[in-house]
ZAMARGU-4260 file (C-alpha; in steps of 0.2 Angstrom, whole numbers, plus 5000, padded with zeros to 4 digits):
<rodrens>
0) 5082/4947/5058 | 5081/4963/5068 | 5078/4979/5060 | 5088/4991/5071 | 5097/5003/5062
5) 5084/5002/5049 | 5076/4990/5037 | 5090/4990/5025 | 5100/4982/5039 | 5090/4967/5042
10) 5094/4963/5024 | 5112/4966/5027 | 5112/4953/5042 | 5102/4941/5031 | 5116/4940/5019
15) 5130/4940/5033 | 5122/4923/5038 | 5122/4916/5022 | 5103/4918/5020 | 5092/4916/5004
20) 5077/4923/5011 | 5071/4934/5024 | 5058/4936/5038 | 5056/4954/5048 | 5044/4964/5058
25) 5043/4980/5050 | 5038/4989/5066 | 5039/4984/5084 | 5031/4967/5088 | 5023/4974/5103
30) 5016/4991/5099 | 5003/4997/5090 | 5010/5013/5084 | 5020/5011/5068 | 5034/5025/5063
35) 5031/5030/5045 | 5042/5022/5033 | 5052/5036/5023 | 5054/5033/5004 | 5072/5033/5004
40) 5072/5019/5016 | 5060/5009/5007 | 5071/5012/4990 | 5087/5007/5000 | 5078/4990/5007
45) 5071/4986/4989 | 5088/4989/4982 | 5097/4977/4995 | 5086/4964/4992 | 5090/4964/4974
50) 5109/4967/4976 | 5112/4954/4990 | 5100/4942/4982 | 5089/4940/4999 | 5071/4937/4992
55) 5058/4933/4995 | 5056/4943/5011 | 5041/4941/5023 | 5034/4951/5036 | 5027/4945/5053
60) 5011/4956/5059 | 5012/4962/5077 | 5007/4949/5092 | 4994/4963/5096 | 4983/4960/5083
65) 4968/4949/5088 | 4955/4948/5074 | 4945/4935/5084 | 4942/4947/5100 | 4925/4950/5104
70) 4930/4968/5110 | 4923/4979/5097 | 4938/4992/5101 | 4951/4979/5100 | 4942/4972/5083
75) 4943/4989/5076 | 4960/4992/5082 | 4967/4976/5076 | 4959/4977/5058 | 4967/4994/5056
80) 4984/4988/5062 | 4983/4973/5049 | 4979/4986/5036 | 4994/4995/5039 | 5004/4980/5040
85) 4999/4975/5023 | 5002/4992/5017 | 5020/4993/5022 | 5025/4976/5016 | 5016/4981/4999
90) 5027/4996/4999 | 5043/4986/5001 | 5039/4972/4991 | 5036/4957/5002 | 5029/4942/4997
95) 5016/4941/5012 | 5012/4944/5029 | 5011/4930/5042 | 4998/4933/5054 | 4992/4923/5068
100) 4973/4921/5066 | 4968/4925/5084 | 4960/4921/5099 | 4941/4919/5104 | 4944/4923/5122
105) 4927/4924/5133 | 4916/4917/5118 | 4916/4902/5107 | 4927/4894/5095 | 4913/4895/5081
110) 4911/4914/5085 | 4930/4918/5085 | 4932/4909/5068 | 4917/4921/5060 | 4925/4936/5068
115) 4942/4932/5061 | 4935/4929/5043 | 4925/4944/5044 | 4940/4955/5050 | 4950/4948/5035
120) 4937/4951/5024 | 4935/4969/5030 | 4954/4971/5028 | 4957/4963/5011 | 4942/4969/5003
125) 4950/4987/5003 | 4967/4979/4996 | 4960/4969/4982 | 4973/4974/4969 | 4988/4973/4982
130) 5002/4959/4977 | 5008/4955/4994 | 4997/4940/5002 | 4990/4938/5019 | 4998/4921/5026
135) 4989/4914/5041 | 5000/4904/5052 | 4996/4888/5060 | 4997/4890/5079 | 5002/4880/5094
140) 4984/4882/5100 | 4987/4890/5118 | 4973/4895/5127 | 4959/4902/5116 | 4970/4904/5101
145) 4963/4898/5085 | 4971/4891/5070 | 4979/4876/5078 | 4969/4863/5068 | 4968/4862/5049
150) 4950/4863/5050 | 4950/4879/5059 | 4961/4887/5046 | 4951/4879/5032 | 4936/4886/5039
155) 4943/4904/5040 | 4950/4904/5022 | 4933/4896/5015 | 4923/4910/5024 | 4933/4924/5020
160) 4935/4919/5001 | 4917/4916/4999 | 4915/4934/5003 | 4926/4940/4989 | 4944/4941/4996
165) 4958/4939/4987 | 4968/4922/4989 | 4974/4918/5006 | 4991/4909/5010 | 4997/4898/5023
170) 5012/4898/5034 | 5017/4880/5042 | 5028/4881/5059 | 5036/4864/5064 | 5035/4869/5082
175) 5017/4873/5081 | 5012/4857/5072 | 5019/4847/5084 | 5013/4856/5099 | 4996/4856/5091
180) 4997/4837/5089 | 5002/4834/5071 | 5017/4822/5071 | 5030/4822/5058 | 5041/4809/5066
185) 5038/4795/5054 | 5035/4792/5037 | 5019/4786/5040 | 5014/4801/5052 | 5021/4814/5041
190) 5011/4807/5025 | 4995/4806/5037 | 4998/4826/5042 | 5001/4830/5025 | 4985/4822/5019
195) 4975/4830/5032 | 4982/4846/5028 | 4979/4844/5009 | 4960/4839/5013 | 4956/4852/5025
200) 4968/4868/5017 | 4977/4863/5002 | 4996/4860/5000 | 4995/4873/4987 | 4992/4888/4999
205) 5007/4886/5009 | 5018/4902/5004 | 5031/4899/5018 | 5037/4888/5033 | 5045/4892/5049
210) 5058/4880/5055 | 5059/4879/5073 | 5062/4865/5086 | 5050/4862/5101 | 5055/4862/5119
215) 5037/4855/5123 | 5031/4837/5117 | 5019/4831/5105 | 5002/4839/5109 | 5006/4850/5122
220) 4998/4865/5115 | 5013/4875/5121 | 5023/4886/5109 | 5041/4887/5115 | 5054/4887/5102
225) 5072/4879/5103 | 5087/4875/5092 | 5086/4863/5077 | 5089/4845/5084 | 5088/4851/5102
230) 5069/4848/5105 | 5055/4835/5102 | 5052/4839/5083 | 5067/4827/5078 | 5080/4829/5065
235) 5069/4815/5056 | 5055/4827/5054 | 5065/4841/5047 | 5074/4828/5034 | 5056/4825/5028
240) 5051/4841/5026 | 5067/4848/5018 | 5067/4834/5006 | 5049/4835/5000 | 5047/4841/4983
245) 5032/4850/4986 | 5041/4861/5000 | 5057/4864/4991 | 5053/4880/4982 | 5046/4888/4997
250) 5054/4900/5007 | 5059/4894/5025 | 5063/4904/5041 | 5070/4902/5057 | 5063/4908/5073
255) 5074/4900/5084 | 5083/4909/5099 | 5099/4920/5095 | 5114/4920/5105 | 5114/4939/5106
260) 5102/4951/5110 | 5089/4955/5096 | 5093/4973/5100 | 5110/4974/5094 | 5116/4984/5082
265) 5128/4971/5074 | 5128/4966/5056 | 5139/4950/5057 | 5130/4933/5059 | 5123/4927/5075
270) 5133/4911/5080 | 5117/4900/5085 | 5110/4906/5067 | 5125/4899/5058 | 5124/4882/5068
275) 5105/4881/5065 | 5107/4884/5047 | 5122/4871/5045 | 5111/4858/5052 | 5097/4861/5041
280) 5107/4863/5026 | 5117/4846/5030 | 5098/4838/5032 | 5094/4844/5017 | 5110/4839/5006
285) 5111/4821/5014 | 5127/4825/5024 | 5119/4823/5042 | 5113/4807/5050
</rodrens>
């Protein structure tokens, strides 16, 4: 949800749409500089989450952050920005900060994975007592982006935690899974995908799920979100995920296109949010075919 008008407005927007949970950017997703959060705004946000019963809440980290970059200046800037993201989330009482692991750009996959783990260690070692978790998001694998295989995610987490970091969580994204080549389209392929995830990372690390359909087909490695039931993921895949007992207690978030601009100051629910929520809830309860 948009934070236009202040962070508490995002909670009001989520409540207006009938949401039980929420994801926000605590600052602009495309800018390095973040405005300070005034104490009254933090308090109002926390109070709104309790009074409107919208919780847990997640933050998504800035898209500019790249812990896998070989550029020293960008690496330093990314670490600083991630630390600030975690500090803001901690102040707001958020469950976790969702992070795209990073890209290796002009180097190699192995070198990029090592740099990401080192960056995570540098940031989390200074925040050992924080409650907000770092959640690595499984990616679609565009270009040199890392984190699109379970093996890559497992390697980052194992390396970082071996150096003494707090536990690191995982955020799944249905669009990214499909684009990266993980099929959820049949009972067998769903079970196979979950078995691979359990072996390489661990299902117990999943703390959140992004529910997005995909404009591009299986294995495309192109990240293009679309409305539930309008893409290549398929309603059957969403049904399997929503009815999987291992997933039902997790916060699930839509990142599908909205009908209105994200800069609107409106509080009332976006029509496409309502439609996507309706489809998902019918799949979950068995009312949809």
